[in-house]
N, C-alpha and C positions, 0 to 999 in steps of 0.2 A: 450482668444483665445490661444488654445494649439498649440503644434508643428505641428500636422497634418493639422490643419487649415491653418497655415502659409505657409506650403509647397504646399497646394492646391492653395493658392493665387499666389504663385511664379511660379508654374508649373501646370497649369490648365489641360493639356493633360495627365499628368502622372497618372497611376493607381497604387495604392500601392498593392503589392502581399500579399496574406494571409501568416501568419506565420505558417510554417509547425509544429512547436513544440506544439502549442496550439491545432491545429487540432489532432495531434497524441496523445496527453494526453486524449482527449475526447474519442477518439476511441480505447482505450486500451481494448484488448480482453484477458481474463484470461481463460485458459483452465483447466477444472476440470471434472472428472468423478464421483468420490466419494466425500462425504463431507469432509471438512478439520476438522481434529480433534483438539479441544482446551482442553488441559489437565492442571491440576494444580498439582505441586509436590513441596516437600521441599528438597533442597539439602544442606547439612551442616547447617541445621536449617533456611535456608533463603527460602522465597517462590519464585517460578518461574512459568511462564506460557509457555507451549510448544505448538507449532502448527505444525502439521504433516499431511501428507496425500495429498499433492499437486502433481498432475500428469503432469504438464506442464513443461516449460523450467525453468531450475535452475536460470538463469539470472532474470527472471520475479519474481521467489520467493525471490530472494536476494533483488530486488527493493522493493517488498512488505515489507520485514523485515525492510529495511531502513525507509520506510515511516511510518510504525507503530511505530518504536522507536522515530521518530521525532514528531509524533503527540502526543504520550504519554509522551514525554520527560523523557524516561527511557533508561537504558542500555540494551544490549542484544547481541546475536550473531546468526550466521547461521552456523550450523554444521550438518553433516550427513543428509541432506535434511530435517532439522528441524529448525524452528525459536524458539530461546530460548529468552524470555523476562523476565527481572528481575522484580519481584513483581507479585501480584495477579491482573491482569487486564483482566480476562476472559470476564467480561460483556462488557466492553468498546471495546475490541478487536472484539468480536462477533458482536457488532453493527457496528463497521467500516467495517468489512468484508461483512456483509449483505448489507450495502449501496453500496458496489462494485459489488454486485451480486453473491457473493459466497454462497454455501450451507455450513453451519457451524454445527458441532455436538459438544455438551459439554460433557466432560468425566471427572470423578474425583470429584464428589461432588457438 
């Protein structure tokens, strides 16, 4: 018997409200006109993956950068409307973005 069942037994007339955070996460809308470009470069001898071409709000793109970094467990940054991820993760990033409904274009080999 979990906590919700115990509360229903104590207060049978009470109805639990829906959690707005869960509903908001499911209904996230990403604005995009052109495909997001996924590039591979080497800077100072180290590989990096660059995402650019997002036309929506900057805050949404920053949230996407944070989510990608945590899912891939890598470092990175957000500069000049570009997401820079340390390492060559083009395939994984493209599959994650396609699951979210983005149109992604691979550039650079």
